[in-house]
Structures are given as structure tokens and as C-alpha cells.
C-alpha atoms as one frame of an Amber mdcrd trajectory, in Angstrom:
protein
  24.119 -28.806 -25.468  21.100 -28.798 -23.311  21.620 -25.290 -21.972  21.143
 -23.470 -25.329  17.863 -25.361 -25.883  16.586 -24.510 -22.423  17.637 -20.919
 -22.942  15.722 -20.726 -26.297  12.695 -22.277 -24.683  12.769 -19.698 -21.755
  12.939 -16.861 -24.249  10.116 -18.061 -26.430   7.621 -19.485 -23.954   6.885
 -17.357 -20.799   5.998 -19.387 -17.641   2.184 -19.833 -17.201   0.496 -17.986
 -14.456  -0.547 -19.995 -11.437  -4.209 -21.080 -11.322  -4.680 -19.243  -8.050
  -3.673 -15.873  -9.469  -6.915 -13.937 -10.382  -7.529 -12.679 -13.892  -9.845
  -9.751 -13.426 -11.525  -8.283 -16.402 -10.672  -4.799 -17.475 -12.769  -2.190
 -15.678 -15.538  -0.262 -17.485 -14.835   2.694 -15.230 -12.502   3.985 -12.644
 -13.647   5.692  -9.442 -10.814   8.139  -8.962 -10.417   9.011  -5.249  -7.996
  11.392  -3.579  -5.310  10.003  -1.270  -6.699   9.372   2.239  -3.907  10.298
   4.618  -5.927   9.019   7.614  -5.370   5.333   8.118  -8.981   4.656   9.002
 -10.303   6.333   5.902  -7.511   4.498   4.021  -8.655   1.147   5.361 -12.290
   1.958   4.158 -10.996   3.049   0.789  -8.842  -0.160   0.349 -11.747  -2.464
   1.369 -13.881  -0.735  -1.277 -11.218  -1.350  -3.864 -11.072  -5.013  -2.916
 -14.902  -5.396  -3.014 -14.887  -3.868  -6.535 -12.152  -6.321  -7.617 -14.044
  -9.262  -6.055 -17.302  -8.096  -7.850 -15.498  -7.970 -11.171 -14.096 -11.452
 -10.743 -17.548 -12.812  -9.838 -19.784 -10.783 -12.136 -17.597  -9.410 -15.006
 -16.395  -5.894 -15.819 -17.477  -3.001 -13.747 -15.940  -0.274 -11.676 -12.630
  -0.439  -9.950 -11.238   2.035  -7.415  -8.062   4.181  -8.146  -6.582   6.109
  -5.261  -4.562   9.031  -6.473  -1.329   9.049  -4.601   0.452  11.749  -6.446
   3.526   9.594  -7.198   5.004  10.098 -10.603   5.412   6.332 -11.356   1.652
   5.632 -10.387   0.589   8.622 -12.387   2.478   7.290 -15.505   0.906   3.865
 -15.097  -2.591   5.426 -14.593  -2.204   7.599 -17.825  -0.932   4.705 -19.862
  -3.728   2.478 -18.631  -6.365   5.080 -19.363  -5.004   5.692 -22.876  -4.838
   1.962 -23.664  -8.213   0.917 -22.329 -10.454   4.095 -22.107 -12.407   3.360
 -18.972 -14.978   5.949 -17.837 -13.331   8.187 -15.297 -15.348   9.292 -12.277
 -13.503  11.488  -9.766 -15.174  11.451  -6.382 -14.707  11.520  -2.671 -14.539
   8.411  -0.477 -18.082   9.267   0.977 -19.556   9.460  -2.564 -17.800   6.237
  -3.647 -19.221   4.368  -0.657 -22.749   5.551  -1.530 -22.254   4.724  -5.183
 -21.049   1.193  -4.491 -23.767   0.575  -1.970 -26.329   1.616  -4.658 -24.867
  -0.829  -7.105 -24.995  -3.612  -4.598 -21.333  -4.141  -4.649 -21.051  -3.303
  -0.904 -23.490  -5.371   1.205 -22.812  -3.912   4.640 -19.882  -3.140   6.947
 -17.594  -4.910   9.373 -16.785  -2.854  12.468 -13.295  -2.824  14.013 -11.440
  -0.878  16.715  -8.606   1.382  15.380  -5.423   0.513  17.263  -4.122   3.977
  18.240  -1.174   2.629  20.159   2.324   4.023  19.505   3.508   0.576  18.461
   5.398   0.880  15.157   3.567  -0.706  12.236   4.292  -4.260  11.635   6.162
  -4.759  14.855   5.443  -7.258  17.530   3.708  -6.399  20.811   0.234  -6.177
  22.241  -2.301  -4.568  19.951  -5.938  -4.659  18.921  -6.303  -7.157  15.992
  -9.973  -6.474  15.149  -8.835  -4.742  12.002  -7.137  -7.995  10.801 -10.434
  -9.853  11.614 -12.489  -7.400   9.659 -10.155  -7.444   6.632 -10.083 -11.169
   6.666 -13.892 -11.387   6.537 -14.638  -8.419   4.225 -14.459 -10.227   0.924
 -16.332 -13.238   2.162 -19.193 -11.191   3.577 -19.155  -8.440   0.978 -18.619
  -5.701   3.594 -16.663  -2.498   3.838 -14.029  -2.325   6.686 -15.195   0.494
   8.962 -13.535   1.816  12.121 -15.751   2.805  15.159 -15.389   6.543  14.491
 -16.524   6.083  10.827 -19.564   4.050  11.600 -21.784   7.071  11.293 -20.656
   7.369   7.745 -21.508   3.701   7.030 -24.858   4.171   8.585 -25.528   7.267
   6.595 -24.765   5.305   3.449 -27.409   2.844   4.425 -25.190   0.077   5.321
 -26.089  -2.686   7.804 -23.761  -4.155  10.396 -22.482  -7.518   8.972 -20.128
  -8.231  11.836 -18.755  -6.502  14.869 -15.086  -7.761  14.746 -14.052  -6.021
  18.070 -14.928  -8.970  20.295 -13.515 -11.398  17.747  -9.999 -10.250  17.883
  -7.736 -12.889  19.355  -6.601 -10.747  22.301 -10.164 -10.403  23.576 -11.853
 -13.671  22.656 -11.905 -16.941  24.787  -9.162 -19.440  24.083 -10.096 -22.189
  21.589 -10.942 -25.590  23.051  -9.779 -28.782  21.663 -12.281 -31.058  19.801
 -12.851 -34.214  21.752
């Protein structure tokens, strides 16, 4: 009769979350941004969302980024979240969000990458420029927004400094690693 006991335990005590899973505080405000159909602007937006989440984990409640996608399920979740937690809602463009987060000190600078404009399907194998992968890997560590070459003027206009040029750091363009002796 071990099975009924285990079943009762499973119904009463949910499994604990892993220690590595972050527990971010509730946001005090949501920066509500329109959907960015261009992948370069989308990468910038997503990096801002990540920097806000990182800032909340390190410093406590603050702004988070919400990208309005127009999907009914996301809208339902958004409306339920807003009704339950009452964050301040601040609709704005990506350009204004960047300036706002720079002014708050949440975004420290930018990481420059080369947009891969090849016709290679997304997530497929083959030769491609990996500098976007390098930039996104370093963004949280350095506190920087991920910016493509063509959006660099936007980053500079927002007063950001270049934290890292990730274009020469992409594995396809850097020297092979040498073994430690």
C-alpha cells in the first residue's frame, strides 16, 4: 500500500523549485512596447527585457519589459497579471525604452554584433556569423544591450558606450584556441 501514500503526498506537497531557478520580485511597472517585427530590433528589445529582469534579481522590484504580440493568450495573461498586481503601465517605443533604461542605470552600454543576413533557415546547421550568440552570452554579465551594426547609431544617440565589439569574437572569425602547456 505504498502507492496510495505516495499519491497522497504528491497531491499535498508540490515539488520544490530548483535553487538555480530565479525568483524575481514582482515589477513595480511594466514598460509596454509594441511588437518588433524586425529581428535586429527584436534582439535589442529582448536584451532590454533581460537586463530589467537581471536588475530586479540583483536590486529588487523595478521595471520589466512587456512586448505586446497581439496573441490572445498572451493578452489574457497580461490582463490577469495587471489586474492581480497593479503595476504602473508605461506604453512606449523601443527607442524611448532604451533611453529610459539608460537614464535609470539599468543599461550600462552596448555589445555590437553583425546581423546574419544569410538565407540559412533559423536554427539550422551551416556556416553563419555567430557574433549575435557571443553578444547575448555577454550581455547579462556586462550589463549591455545587444545591438546590431545598423542600430549602433540608436545606441550612441541614447548615450551608450561600446562595452564589447563581438564581431571579431565570433568562433568563425577568431583564432583557434591553443592548449595550455
